[in-house]
C-alpha positions as CSV (number, residue, x, y, z in Angstrom):
1,M,99.6,-86.3,55.4
2,Y,101.3,-85.3,58.5
3,N,103.0,-87.8,60.0
4,P,104.9,-87.0,63.6
5,E,107.6,-89.5,63.2
6,K,111.0,-88.0,61.6
7,S,111.0,-91.2,59.1
8,H,108.5,-89.9,56.7
9,A,107.4,-93.0,55.6
10,K,103.9,-91.9,55.3
11,M,104.7,-89.2,53.0
12,K,107.4,-91.4,50.6
13,F,104.7,-94.2,50.2
14,G,102.0,-91.5,48.7
15,A,104.3,-89.8,46.3
16,L,105.3,-93.3,45.2
17,S,101.9,-94.3,45.0
18,A,101.5,-90.8,42.7
19,A,104.4,-91.9,41.1
20,A,102.8,-95.0,40.3
21,L,99.4,-93.8,39.0
22,T,101.2,-90.9,37.1
23,Y,103.1,-93.6,35.0
24,L,100.2,-95.5,34.5
25,L,98.5,-92.9,32.8
26,S,100.5,-91.7,31.1
27,S,101.4,-94.8,29.5
28,Q,97.9,-95.3,28.9
29,R,98.0,-91.6,26.9
30,D,95.9,-90.3,29.6
31,A,96.3,-86.3,30.7
32,V,98.3,-86.3,34.1
33,G,98.8,-83.2,36.5
34,L,99.7,-82.9,39.6
35,T,99.3,-80.4,42.7
36,T,100.9,-80.5,45.9
37,F,100.0,-78.5,49.1
38,S,100.0,-77.7,52.6
39,D,98.1,-74.9,54.1
40,Q,98.6,-72.9,50.5
41,I,99.4,-74.8,46.8
42,H,103.1,-75.2,46.3
43,F,103.3,-77.0,42.8
44,Q,100.2,-77.0,40.5
45,S,101.1,-78.3,37.1
46,T,98.5,-78.1,33.7
47,L,97.1,-81.6,32.8
48,K,99.6,-83.0,29.3
49,T,100.4,-86.6,28.0
50,T,104.0,-86.0,27.3
51,R,107.4,-87.8,28.2
52,A,108.7,-84.3,29.4
53,H,106.0,-83.5,31.8
54,T,105.9,-86.9,33.5
55,N,109.5,-86.1,34.1
56,Q,108.6,-83.3,35.4
57,L,106.0,-84.1,37.9
58,F,108.2,-86.8,38.9
59,G,110.7,-84.4,40.1
60,E,108.1,-82.6,42.3
61,L,107.1,-85.8,43.9
62,E,110.9,-85.9,44.6
63,R,110.8,-82.7,45.9
64,V,108.0,-83.4,47.9
65,V,109.5,-86.1,49.5
66,N,112.7,-84.3,50.6
67,H,111.5,-81.5,51.7
68,Q,111.2,-81.2,55.5
69,G,107.7,-79.8,56.2
70,D,106.0,-78.6,59.4
71,G,103.2,-81.1,58.4
72,A,100.6,-78.3,58.7
73,T,97.5,-78.8,56.5
74,R,94.5,-76.5,55.4
75,I,92.6,-78.9,53.1
76,P,89.1,-76.8,52.8
77,G,90.8,-73.1,51.9
78,V,93.4,-75.2,49.4
79,R,90.8,-76.7,48.0
80,S,88.9,-73.7,46.8
81,E,91.6,-72.2,45.5
82,I,92.6,-75.0,43.3
83,A,88.6,-75.2,42.1
84,Q,89.5,-71.5,41.3
85,R,92.7,-71.8,39.1
């Protein structure tokens, strides 16, 4: 989600949306996982239904929002790597 503005509003919105979906799905006792990446995978969790796992995902989303990345992504290559894992 490259955004040339320094506000990172687009990334914050994406993280808040992911957090809301995580909360909704975990409240329904559905397994939730998260993968964050740019030009490589930075974090990939397993699928779990526990509250501790949900809190770990929230922490990772917070870390992503506070991280000042360069915005470069490589979706096709990373998508293949995610599928292999």
